[in-house]
matplotlib code that plots the C-alpha trace (Angstrom):
import matplotlib.pyplot as plt

x = [108.1, 107.2, 109.6, 108.5, 105.7, 107.2, 110.9, 112.4, 110.4, 110.9, 114.5, 115.1, 117.7, 119.3, 118.1, 121.4, 120.6, 116.7, 117.4, 120.4, 117.0, 114.8, 117.0, 117.7, 114.2, 113.4, 110.6, 108.6, 107.5, 103.8, 102.2, 98.8, 97.1, 99.5, 101.3, 98.5, 95.5, 96.2, 93.4, 90.7, 86.8, 85.5, 84.2, 81.4, 80.0, 79.4, 76.9, 79.6, 76.8, 76.1, 79.8, 80.4, 77.6, 79.1, 82.6, 81.0, 79.2, 82.5, 85.1, 82.7, 84.3, 82.0, 85.0, 83.9, 80.4, 81.9, 84.4, 83.4, 81.9, 84.2, 87.1, 86.0, 84.8, 88.9, 90.3, 88.4, 87.5, 89.9, 93.6, 95.4, 95.4, 99.1, 100.2, 99.1, 100.8, 104.3, 104.1, 103.7, 106.2, 108.6, 107.7, 108.2, 111.4, 112.7, 111.3, 110.2, 106.9, 104.6, 104.6, 101.7, 102.9, 100.1, 97.5, 95.4, 97.3, 94.7, 92.2, 91.8, 94.7, 92.2, 90.2, 93.3, 94.5, 90.7, 91.3, 94.7, 93.3, 91.5, 94.7, 96.2, 98.3, 97.1, 100.0, 102.9, 101.2, 102.9, 102.3, 101.8, 103.6, 102.5, 98.2, 98.1, 98.1, 98.4, 102.3, 104.0, 104.7, 108.4, 108.7, 106.5, 108.9, 112.0, 110.2, 109.3, 112.7, 114.6, 112.5, 112.7, 116.6, 115.8, 114.8, 118.2, 117.0, 113.9, 112.6, 109.9, 107.3, 105.4, 104.5, 105.5, 109.4, 111.6, 115.1, 116.7, 115.5, 116.1, 118.5, 118.7, 116.4, 113.3, 111.8, 109.7, 106.7, 105.8, 104.4, 102.1, 100.0, 100.7, 101.2, 103.8, 105.3, 107.9, 110.5, 109.8, 110.3, 113.4, 114.9, 113.4, 115.6, 118.7, 118.5, 117.8, 119.7, 123.3, 126.4, 127.2, 130.8, 131.0, 129.8, 132.5, 129.8, 132.1, 134.6, 132.9, 129.4, 130.6, 128.7, 129.6, 130.6, 134.0, 133.6, 131.1, 131.6, 129.7, 129.0, 127.0, 124.6, 122.7, 119.6, 116.8, 117.7, 118.0, 121.3, 121.3, 123.9, 124.4, 125.4, 127.6, 130.3, 129.0, 130.7, 129.8, 130.5, 127.5, 125.5, 122.1, 121.2, 122.2, 118.5, 118.6, 122.3, 121.1, 118.4, 120.5, 123.3, 120.7, 119.0, 122.4, 123.5, 120.1, 121.3, 124.7, 124.0, 121.1, 121.7, 120.9, 117.4, 117.6, 119.3, 119.9, 121.4, 121.2, 119.4, 122.2, 121.1, 117.1, 116.4, 113.2, 110.9, 110.2, 114.0, 112.7, 110.8, 111.8, 111.1, 111.1, 114.9, 115.9, 116.5, 115.9, 115.3, 114.8, 114.1, 114.3, 110.7, 110.2, 107.0, 105.7, 109.0, 109.8, 111.9, 112.4, 112.8, 115.6, 117.0, 117.3, 119.3, 121.7, 122.6, 123.1, 125.9, 127.2, 127.5, 129.3, 131.7, 132.6]
y = [114.2, 117.0, 120.4, 121.1, 123.3, 127.3, 125.9, 128.1, 131.1, 130.6, 130.3, 126.7, 125.8, 127.5, 126.3, 124.3, 122.3, 122.2, 120.4, 118.2, 117.1, 116.6, 114.6, 112.1, 110.9, 110.8, 108.9, 108.3, 105.2, 105.4, 103.7, 105.3, 103.2, 104.2, 106.9, 108.9, 107.7, 107.1, 104.0, 106.4, 105.4, 108.8, 107.6, 105.9, 108.8, 110.7, 110.2, 109.2, 109.4, 112.9, 113.7, 112.1, 114.1, 117.3, 116.3, 115.9, 119.3, 121.1, 119.5, 118.7, 115.5, 112.5, 110.4, 111.3, 109.4, 106.2, 105.7, 103.3, 105.7, 104.4, 104.9, 108.5, 109.1, 107.6, 110.1, 112.8, 112.5, 109.8, 111.1, 113.5, 116.6, 117.6, 114.2, 114.9, 118.6, 116.7, 114.6, 117.8, 119.5, 116.3, 116.2, 119.9, 120.4, 116.8, 117.3, 114.1, 111.8, 109.3, 105.7, 103.9, 100.9, 100.4, 98.2, 100.9, 99.8, 97.9, 101.0, 102.0, 104.6, 107.1, 106.9, 107.4, 110.7, 112.1, 110.8, 112.4, 115.5, 116.4, 117.3, 119.0, 115.8, 114.5, 115.6, 113.9, 110.5, 109.1, 105.0, 102.3, 99.3, 95.8, 96.4, 92.7, 93.1, 89.5, 90.4, 91.3, 95.4, 95.0, 92.5, 95.0, 97.4, 95.5, 94.3, 97.8, 99.6, 96.2, 97.4, 101.3, 101.9, 105.5, 106.0, 107.4, 108.1, 107.0, 106.7, 104.2, 105.3, 102.7, 101.4, 97.9, 96.8, 96.6, 97.3, 94.2, 94.8, 98.4, 99.7, 103.3, 104.3, 102.8, 105.0, 103.2, 105.4, 104.3, 107.0, 108.6, 109.8, 106.6, 108.9, 110.9, 113.5, 116.5, 113.6, 111.7, 115.0, 116.0, 112.2, 112.3, 115.8, 114.6, 111.3, 113.2, 115.8, 114.8, 113.7, 110.2, 110.4, 112.8, 109.7, 106.8, 103.9, 101.4, 103.7, 101.7, 103.2, 106.2, 108.8, 111.9, 110.2, 110.4, 107.1, 104.1, 100.9, 97.6, 94.7, 91.7, 89.4, 86.1, 86.5, 84.3, 83.2, 87.0, 88.7, 92.0, 94.5, 97.1, 100.1, 102.5, 104.7, 107.7, 110.3, 112.6, 115.9, 118.5, 118.3, 119.6, 116.5, 113.9, 112.6, 111.6, 110.7, 108.2, 106.6, 106.4, 104.3, 102.1, 101.2, 100.3, 98.3, 96.0, 95.6, 95.1, 92.5, 90.2, 88.3, 91.3, 91.1, 93.8, 97.1, 99.1, 102.1, 104.5, 107.6, 110.7, 112.7, 113.8, 111.8, 111.4, 108.1, 108.1, 106.1, 102.8, 102.4, 104.5, 103.6, 105.6, 104.9, 106.9, 103.3, 103.2, 99.8, 99.0, 95.7, 94.0, 93.2, 90.7, 90.3, 89.2, 89.4, 91.2, 93.8, 95.0, 91.6, 91.6, 94.6, 94.1, 91.4, 92.9, 95.3, 93.3, 91.2, 94.7, 95.9, 92.7, 93.3, 96.4]
z = [70.6, 72.3, 73.0, 76.7, 77.4, 77.9, 78.6, 76.6, 77.4, 81.1, 80.8, 82.1, 79.5, 76.7, 73.4, 72.5, 75.7, 74.8, 71.4, 73.0, 75.4, 72.5, 70.4, 73.2, 73.5, 77.0, 77.9, 81.5, 81.6, 84.2, 86.0, 87.0, 90.3, 93.0, 90.6, 89.9, 91.3, 95.2, 95.5, 96.4, 95.9, 95.0, 91.7, 93.1, 95.0, 91.4, 88.9, 86.0, 83.0, 84.0, 84.3, 81.0, 79.6, 81.0, 79.2, 75.7, 75.9, 77.1, 75.0, 71.9, 71.9, 71.8, 73.2, 76.6, 75.5, 74.3, 77.6, 80.5, 83.1, 85.8, 83.6, 83.5, 86.9, 88.3, 86.1, 87.0, 90.9, 92.1, 90.0, 92.8, 90.9, 93.0, 91.3, 88.0, 88.7, 89.4, 86.7, 84.7, 85.8, 85.2, 81.4, 80.7, 82.5, 81.4, 77.9, 78.1, 76.9, 78.2, 77.5, 79.3, 81.3, 83.8, 83.7, 81.8, 78.5, 77.4, 77.3, 73.7, 72.7, 71.6, 74.8, 76.9, 74.8, 76.1, 79.8, 80.0, 77.9, 81.1, 82.8, 79.5, 79.1, 75.8, 73.6, 76.0, 75.7, 72.7, 72.8, 75.5, 76.3, 75.1, 75.8, 76.5, 80.8, 80.7, 80.0, 83.1, 83.2, 83.6, 80.6, 78.7, 79.5, 78.8, 75.4, 74.3, 74.9, 73.2, 70.2, 70.8, 70.7, 69.5, 73.7, 75.0, 78.6, 80.5, 83.7, 85.1, 87.8, 89.5, 93.0, 92.0, 92.7, 89.6, 91.2, 89.8, 86.1, 85.4, 88.5, 88.7, 85.8, 88.4, 90.8, 93.3, 94.1, 98.1, 100.5, 102.7, 99.8, 97.9, 94.4, 93.0, 95.1, 95.2, 95.3, 92.8, 90.4, 91.9, 91.6, 87.6, 87.3, 89.1, 86.6, 83.4, 84.2, 85.4, 83.8, 84.8, 83.0, 86.4, 88.8, 89.4, 89.9, 90.9, 93.3, 96.2, 95.4, 96.4, 94.0, 95.8, 99.1, 100.9, 102.6, 103.2, 104.8, 103.8, 105.8, 104.6, 106.9, 106.2, 108.8, 108.8, 105.2, 103.9, 102.5, 104.2, 103.3, 106.2, 105.3, 108.0, 108.8, 106.0, 105.5, 102.6, 101.0, 101.2, 98.0, 97.1, 95.7, 98.6, 98.4, 94.7, 94.6, 97.4, 96.2, 92.7, 94.8, 96.4, 93.2, 91.5, 94.2, 93.9, 89.8, 90.2, 93.0, 92.4, 96.1, 98.1, 99.5, 101.8, 102.2, 105.8, 107.2, 109.6, 108.1, 109.5, 106.7, 107.1, 103.9, 103.0, 103.2, 99.0, 99.6, 101.7, 105.2, 108.0, 111.5, 114.6, 115.5, 112.1, 110.0, 106.9, 105.2, 101.0, 99.8, 96.6, 96.8, 99.1, 101.3, 104.4, 106.5, 109.6, 108.7, 112.4, 113.3, 110.9, 111.3, 115.6, 114.6, 112.3, 115.1, 117.4, 115.0, 114.3, 117.8, 118.5, 116.3, 117.7]

ax = plt.figure().add_subplot(projection="3d")
ax.plot(x, y, z, "-o")
ax.set_aspect("equal")
plt.show()
């Protein structure tokens, strides 16, 4: 487990706090496609064999000659540098290491280390979940946690929806860039460094809110939780607190399919789908549903009640 490069030098934390963080064995379960690699196909526009020869000479490392052409090309040309930088900042400021949970996990581990070396991340990559990609990612992550009780804190960064299985330890990466953004960085810091003892998760999911009304409706066979009348204390971590709260609701209420609320706080769109009318809708993972139609039906019911 690395000790977070330059943390103490740059006064991020006092030494006793840094030692405590190292002892906690913090892990980032990392997906690649949709997290570091936004879906671009630039690698197909380049001569990847020449790239491999160039990297071999630059690093004097035969792994670059042995790895697959398009894997090298994807890492070099298609990984979003801004998102890689955000990942590195997450790892450094939370003193965490990477366990790869992506479908890339079936790649030879030495080659994976070489790929991450291109972004100075080789030392952060410590392991992969089960390399059998026919085992679903969420199952592989759960099995890994069951077999590594030494992990005290973790976050899962993925563009697939795992709220139900992992609650607030999961961060859904979905945004206009299709890769990590500063909001994911802020949430990871919040999750790893907050004092859970100061947050009463059972107090109507208050998490800094003075009050919140909850309404449950069944619309088109979809169970919807509509949140209303937020009254909140000012918090620098409002976005992160709400993200935590919503994930916790899905985790503790397996029958809730959708959460809807009016976004009166200018929250970022990484929490869920934000429409032009200021509403945010978060799905447990349902596909092919008309959230706009459901929203209008829910609001019609709410307005009738009022």
